[in-house]
ROGU-366401 format. One line per field, with one value per residue (C-alpha): x, y, z. Coordinates in Angstrom, 1 decimal. Example, Ala and Ser with C-alpha at 12.3 -4.5 7.8 and 13.67 -1.06 7.14 Angstrom:
2
x = 12.3, 13.7
y = -4.5, -1.1
z = 7.8, 7.1
This chain:
173
x = 0.0, 1.4, 1.9, -0.7, -3.3, -2.6, -2.9, -6.2, -7.6, -6.6, -8.2, -11.4, -11.7, -11.0, -13.6, -16.3, -15.9, -15.9, -19.2, -21.0, -19.7, -21.8, -20.1, -20.4, -22.9, -24.9, -28.7, -31.1, -34.8, -37.1, -40.4, -41.3, -44.0, -44.7, -46.6, -47.1, -48.3, -49.8, -50.5, -53.2, -53.1, -56.0, -57.2, -54.5, -52.6, -53.2, -51.3, -52.0, -50.5, -48.0, -46.5, -43.8, -41.1, -37.6, -34.8, -31.2, -28.1, -24.6, -22.9, -19.9, -19.1, -20.5, -23.3, -26.5, -29.1, -32.5, -36.1, -38.9, -42.7, -45.1, -48.7, -50.4, -53.9, -54.6, -57.8, -59.2, -62.7, -63.5, -62.9, -59.9, -57.2, -54.7, -51.3, -49.0, -45.5, -42.9, -39.4, -35.9, -32.5, -29.2, -28.2, -24.9, -23.7, -21.8, -20.0, -19.5, -19.9, -22.6, -24.5, -25.0, -26.2, -27.3, -28.9, -30.9, -32.2, -35.0, -37.4, -40.7, -44.4, -47.2, -50.9, -53.4, -57.0, -60.0, -62.7, -60.5, -57.6, -59.8, -60.1, -57.4, -54.4, -50.8, -48.0, -44.3, -42.0, -38.8, -37.8, -35.0, -34.5, -32.3, -31.9, -30.0, -29.7, -28.3, -26.7, -27.8, -25.6, -24.6, -28.1, -30.4, -30.6, -33.2, -33.5, -35.4, -35.9, -37.3, -38.6, -39.5, -41.4, -41.5, -44.5, -44.9, -47.9, -46.3, -49.2, -51.7, -49.5, -46.7, -45.5, -45.6, -43.5, -43.1, -41.3, -40.7, -39.2, -37.8, -36.4, -34.4, -32.6, -29.2, -27.4, -24.7, -21.8
y = 0.0, 3.4, 6.0, 8.3, 5.5, 4.7, 8.3, 8.6, 5.5, 6.5, 10.0, 8.5, 6.1, 8.9, 11.3, 8.6, 7.7, 11.4, 12.0, 9.2, 9.4, 10.0, 12.4, 14.1, 16.9, 15.7, 16.0, 13.6, 14.3, 11.9, 10.2, 6.5, 4.5, 0.8, -1.9, -3.0, -6.1, -5.8, -9.0, -8.8, -11.9, -14.2, -12.3, -12.9, -10.6, -8.5, -6.4, -2.7, 0.4, 2.6, 6.1, 7.8, 10.5, 10.5, 12.8, 12.0, 13.9, 12.6, 12.8, 11.0, 9.1, 6.0, 7.1, 9.1, 10.6, 9.4, 10.7, 9.1, 8.8, 6.6, 5.6, 2.4, 1.1, -2.6, -4.5, -7.1, -8.5, -5.8, -3.1, -0.9, -0.7, 2.1, 2.5, 5.6, 5.7, 8.4, 7.1, 8.5, 6.8, 6.0, 4.4, 2.8, 3.1, 0.0, 1.5, 4.8, 4.0, 4.6, 1.7, 2.5, -0.3, 0.6, -0.7, 1.5, 1.2, 3.5, 4.1, 5.9, 5.9, 4.1, 5.0, 2.4, 2.9, 1.3, -1.1, -4.3, -2.6, -1.9, 1.8, 4.4, 3.5, 4.7, 2.2, 2.8, 0.6, 0.1, -0.4, -2.3, -1.2, -2.5, -0.5, 0.0, 3.3, 4.1, 7.5, 8.8, 11.8, 14.1, 15.5, 12.5, 8.9, 6.2, 2.9, 0.3, -0.3, -3.0, -2.2, -4.6, -2.8, -4.2, -3.0, -3.2, -5.5, -8.5, -10.9, -8.6, -7.1, -9.7, -8.3, -5.0, -4.9, -2.1, -2.4, 0.9, 2.2, 5.7, 8.7, 11.5, 14.8, 15.3, 18.5, 19.9, 17.7
z = 0.0, -0.9, 1.7, 0.2, 0.2, 3.8, 4.9, 2.9, 4.5, 8.0, 7.4, 6.1, 9.1, 11.6, 10.0, 9.9, 13.6, 14.6, 12.8, 14.7, 18.2, 21.3, 23.7, 27.1, 27.4, 24.4, 24.7, 22.9, 22.6, 20.8, 20.2, 20.6, 18.8, 19.2, 21.1, 24.7, 26.6, 30.1, 32.0, 34.7, 37.0, 36.3, 33.3, 30.7, 28.5, 25.3, 22.9, 22.5, 21.0, 22.9, 22.4, 24.4, 24.6, 26.0, 26.8, 27.8, 28.7, 28.3, 31.7, 30.3, 27.1, 28.8, 31.1, 30.3, 32.5, 31.1, 31.6, 29.7, 29.7, 27.8, 27.5, 26.3, 25.8, 26.5, 25.9, 28.3, 28.1, 25.5, 28.1, 27.5, 30.2, 30.0, 31.6, 31.7, 33.1, 33.9, 34.8, 35.3, 35.7, 34.1, 30.8, 30.0, 26.4, 25.3, 22.3, 20.6, 17.0, 14.4, 16.0, 19.7, 22.0, 25.5, 28.7, 31.2, 34.7, 35.7, 38.6, 38.4, 38.7, 36.9, 36.6, 35.5, 34.7, 33.2, 34.4, 34.3, 36.1, 39.1, 38.7, 38.5, 40.7, 41.2, 41.6, 42.0, 39.8, 38.0, 34.4, 32.6, 29.0, 26.2, 23.0, 19.8, 18.0, 14.6, 14.3, 10.9, 11.5, 14.4, 14.6, 14.1, 15.4, 15.0, 16.8, 18.7, 22.4, 24.6, 28.1, 30.9, 33.7, 37.3, 39.2, 42.9, 42.7, 40.9, 41.7, 40.1, 37.3, 36.7, 33.5, 31.5, 28.3, 25.7, 22.4, 20.6, 17.4, 18.1, 16.5, 18.2, 17.6, 19.3, 20.1, 22.4, 21.3
């Protein structure tokens, strides 16, 4: 390989990596759209639509502060049940490339309503999320995320899962 070709290749690799990197002090604001499953003990489970929003702030190149909220509608016995959540926590970014895998741990509050949920009620809970974003450029990313929610009444609500496609704007890098 000639010296000029080696320099050109090294420059191209360095520029590509710098365009896709996640960094400290970076903000991300986005919208989520997908599906959810809520299991109510003794009544079964059903699939319903879900929407959400999220914001994160890069505290370092590996850890992000995350705040998110979502709402879902489930159907049991032909009576809609809805659930809304607001959670905050930390996310660990596994790599800083164009493909960005991450895992998050969050805590927050959940509100359930509808006839089959036993009326409006508030429950504290926690969330474990796994996701993969693709950095289209420094300003826009798109991805998918999987959320398992752990509510404080596991015998009544043993499982609440959300799967979202997401898009976000990034700034502050």
